N, C-alpha and C positions, 0 to 999 in steps of 0.2 A: 692501646688501651690496656690500663692494667691498675687493678684496685684489689689489695689484700687486707684492708682495715678500713674502720670508720673514721679514723683520724690522721692517717699520713698525710703530709702536706698536699693539698689539693692543687693540681696542676692542669686538669682540664674538666670542664662540666657543661652538662647540656641542660639547656632551659627552653621554655616557652613563654614568649612574651603574651600577656593576655591579648585577645582579639575581640572581635564583633560577637563570638559566642557568648560573652557576658551582657551585650545588649540584646540578646535574644532570650534572655530569662523573663519570664513573666510569672506572677504569683499562682496562676492556675495551675501549672506543672513543675513549680520549683522543687516539689517533693520528689517526682520522678527523676529530676536531674541532680538530685542529692544536695540541694542547696536549702538553707535556712533563710537568707537574705540575697538581696541584690546588690552586688558590688557597684560602684561608680567606675565605669571603664577607664575614664581620662584620669582619675586619680590613682587607680590600681596599676595602670601602665607607668605612671610617674614612680610610684613606689617601686615597682618591679625594676625600673631602669636603675634606681639608686641602688637596689639589691645587687643587681648585676654589677655595678661600679664597685660595691663592697667586696665582691668575690674578685674582681680583676685587681683591687687595690691590694688583696691579699696574696696575689700571686697567681690566681688562676686564668686559664684562658677560657672564655665563655663561647659556646656553640649555641646556635638557636635552630630547634627541630623544624620549624616552619621554612627556614631558609635551606636546610639541607635537602628537604623534601622537594622544595622547588628546584634545586640543582638536579636532582636524580630524574625529574619531570622532563629534562630534555631529551630522555630517550623515550619516545612514544609508546613502547611496548610497555615500559616500566609504568608511564603514567595511566596506560590503559588497564593494567593489572590492578593497580592500587584503587582506580575508581571502581572496577569490577568487585572488589574485596569490600569496600565500603556499600556498594548497592546490594550485595548478597547479605549483609547484615541490616539492611533497611527494612522497612515494611511496604515497600512498592510492589503491589500485585499485579497492576496493569502492565503489560509488556510495551505497550506504546510509549506509557510515562518513563518507563525505565529507559527505553532507546532515546527518548528525548533528553533526558537527564545525562546519559553517558555522553552522547554527541555533543551537549552544550558544555560539559565540563571539560571534554577534550579539546575543545577549538578555542577555549578563553586562555589568557596568559596563564603561565605556571602558578605564578603567586596567587592569582584571584581563585584558581581551582583549589589551592591549600587552603585559602581562607574560607571557602565555602564548604569543604569537606569538614573542617573543625569548626566553623562558625554557624553552619546549618544553611540548608537551602529550602527557601521558602515554597510553598504551592503556589502562591501567586506569581512568583516568577517562571515556574515551569508551565503554569497554564497557557501563557502566552506564546510558547513553543510549540504547541500541538494544534493539529487540526481538529482532531476528535477528543471531546472532554471525556474524562473518566469520572465516576462519582466521586473518588478523592479529591479530584480538582474543584468541586464544588463545594466542599466540607471544610474549609480552614476556620470555622468556628469551632471545631472539634480540637485537631492539633494541626497547627499551621505549617507543619515542615514535613517534606519528603525526606529529607536527611535531618534528623535532630541535631542542634547545637551540642558542642562538646565542651561546657563550661568548666569542667574539671582538668582540661588539657594542660593548664599551668602548673599542676602537679605531677611536674615529670617523673618524680622518683617513683611513682606508682606502676610506670610502664614496663619497667623491666629491672633487673638486678645484675650490676656489674660485679663479676665475680672472676678474679685472677684476669686472664687475658681474653675473656668472652663476656657474653651477656645472656642472662635468662630472660625469655620474653614472658611477661606476665600474662595471665589468664583471669581476666577481670570478673568479679563476682557479679556487678549489677549490669543490667541490659544498657544502662545508660552510658557506661564506659567501655563496652567491649570493642569498640572500633578505635580506641585511642591507640593502643600498642601497634596497630596496622603501619602507623608512620614509623615507628622505630625500627621494626622489623625490617620495612622496606629500605631504610637508610642504611642498615647494616649490612644487608644484602648487596645494595646497589651503588652506594657513594664511595668514591675514590679515596676519601679520608679513612674509611673503615674496610679497606681491602684486606688488611692481616686480622680482622677481628672476626670471630668465629660465634655462632649462636651455640650456647653450651648445650650438651645432649640431654635436654629435659623434656622435650616435645616428643608427642602430645602431652599436654597437662591437663588433668581436671579443672573444671571451672573453680576458680577461687584462690588464686594466690597473686597478691599485689605486692610491688615493691615496697610500699611503706610498712610492710611487715616483716621485711628480710633485712638484717644487719650483718655485715662482714665483719666480724670481731678479729679474726686473725687469718693467716692464709688458708689454714684447714679447718676453720670453724665458723659457722654461721649461727645467727640466732633467728629464730622464726616466730612470729607472733601467731597464735591461734586466737582468731579475732572475729569481728563481724564479717570481714571481708576474705579471709584466707581460713580454709577449711581443713580437717583431719585429713581427708582423702588427697588433698593437693599436697600437704605437708609429707605424708607417707611416701607419695610418688616421687617427690624432690629427693627424699632420703633415699629411697631405692636406686636411683639413677645415680646420684653423686657419691653414695658410698660404697655401691655395690656393683652397678653395671657399669660405672664409667667414675672409678673411685678418685676423685680430686678432693676429696674432704676426709677428714678423721672423725668428725661428729658434728650432729646438727642439734642444737639447742632450741627446746620449745618453750615459750612463755605464754601460757594460757591467761588471757584478760577477759574481763567482763565482756558480753555480748550486748554492747549498747553503742548509740549512735555517737555519744560523747567520747568513746574510745574505739573509734572505727578501726585504726590501725595502731601497730605496736608503737610507731614512732610519735602517736599522740600523747603516750604516756611515760616513754622511755627512750633517751638517745645516750650515745657514748660521746663523752667530753675530753677524756684523756687516756693515757695508758691504763690506769687504773681507778677512774672515776666516771660515774654514769649519773645522769639526771633522771629522777623518777618521780612521777606522782603520787605522793603518800596516800591518797584517798583510796587506793586500791590494794594497799600493801596486803591486806588480811583475805583478798579473794584473788590472788594470782596462783599460779601452780607452774612448776617448773620440770622439765623433763630432759632426758639426753636420748639421743638416737645414735647408734653406732653399728658397725656391721657385725653381724651375729653368724650363727652357725647355718649351713645350708644356704650361705648366698642370700640371707634375708636380714632385714634391718631388726635389731633388738634395741627395746625401748625400756628405758628405766626412770623412775620419778627420782628427782634431787629434792634437796631441802627447800628453805624459802629462798627467795631471789638473790640475796647476798650470797649465802652459802652454795646456792647452785653454781653462781658465777665463779666463785672461788674453787670449787671442785674442778670445774669444767677447765678454768684458764691456768690453774696452778699457782695462783699468787692472790695477795689480799686485794680486795676492792673497797672503794668508799661510794655509798648512795647518798647524792645530793637531793635533797627534797625541794621539789618545785613549790612555788607558792609559799604563802605566809605561814604563820603559828597557828592558825584555825582551819579546819577543814572548808568553813565558807570561804576564805580567803584563797585557799589552794585551789578549790573548784572553779573559782571565778577565772582564775589565771590559766588553769588548765584548757578552759573553754577556748580562751585566746592563745592557745598553742605554747604555752610557756615551756614545755618540756620538749618542744619540735624545733631542735636546734641542729645546725650542720657544723662540722668541724672543718676548718680550713688548714688545722695544723694541731699537732697533739697539744691540748691544753688553751686552744685558741678557736672560738666558735662564734657563729653569727646567730642573733637573737632578735625578737621583736622587742622594741624599746617601751611598750606598753606594759610589759610584765615585770614591774619594778621590784616587787618582792622577790621573785625567782632570780632576777639578775643581780640583786643584792647578795643573795645566798651563793651564786656562782662566784662572785668577787670574792667572797669571804673564804670559799674554798680553793682560791688560787688559779681561777680560770680568767683568762683574758676574753673579754666579750667585745664583739662589734655590733653595736645596735644599729636596726634599721627600722623605718617607719613601715607600720603593716595595718593601718586602721581599714583600708579596703581589701587588701589581699586576705585578710583573715576571715572575711566574711564568707570566704568559702570553706572554711573550717580545714585550714592548713598553715603550716610554717616554713620556715627556711629547709629544713629537713624533706619537707613534701616537694618543694619547688625545684629541688636539685637531683641531678643524676650524675654522679662522679663518673668520668670517664677515665680519669688517670689519677693516681695518687703514689706519691714516693713510698717506697717500702719503710717500715720502722722495725 
């Protein structure tokens, strides 16, 4: 594992193929699970498979988190510990219920255990495992799951940040997503494929730092979005750890974006597409602010405000940059495509990116700027409010 940029040729990538968690979305609690619509699972899987094929066609080896987790469950202690961690973050109060769930998840095949941990464990299934019923067993009309589904699982980028030869485990802002990074952490700690990979020295982290808000611009520079999901406290903690206590970075850039559902993460409005080119949603250009954090006096972090986005990037990176505006000539057109993740692209090599085919105006602008694009279908995947960048966790990129 080794990542020192957003654009180096992609060699290995981690994905999650959408599962039954999408079929456990119902209108009554979509808001709680951070969804605006209900994707059609069969079509979403087909689109995701073709997305994975596009990545392999560009030279990347694809790993699936669900397969890796099933692998490590061959060790009963690892399986038991992962189940315990999920149950610790559940709302199960009755000890008999917890014991029944624990016993059931331990004895079923590993793949089924992974599927239930991510897809959701319904109360009706647990009720049949118990002699004495609890109140919660009888109230499925309220919330029908003991372990809620994790429909955002296929946005693998958010679970962690690959930095140099290690990973930073995310600390998810929303309760609905707090269990997701447990899978990644267990795989890093126990899978033979990751025996030489370390968890970067950032833990424990305050609540609120997610991978969709962090971009590795160079070997010693990361850009972090101050957003709806990543907080000031988490950014300051990250900077103190990686600039001062364990100095593997020289600077942490911060881009503050509006706190809105439409711009939940930095990668919904901004991605890197080439050495000197960035794709940016112009609808927020007058309401973003840029800062730089560096090592200051007394082993503390020093913060300074930079100019506008373009000026700030040029000042921090030491060379000129070009901002390619997503969307069309009007704010109306740009906002429509931004909602459909026009700015959410992933590079497979410098100047070569994967995009949704539906964002025709943005894709035209990218081609005019000399960017090679690989278009994929995303009519169902996009219903979760995420694009190619959200769905990919790079594990290895060539250095540039």
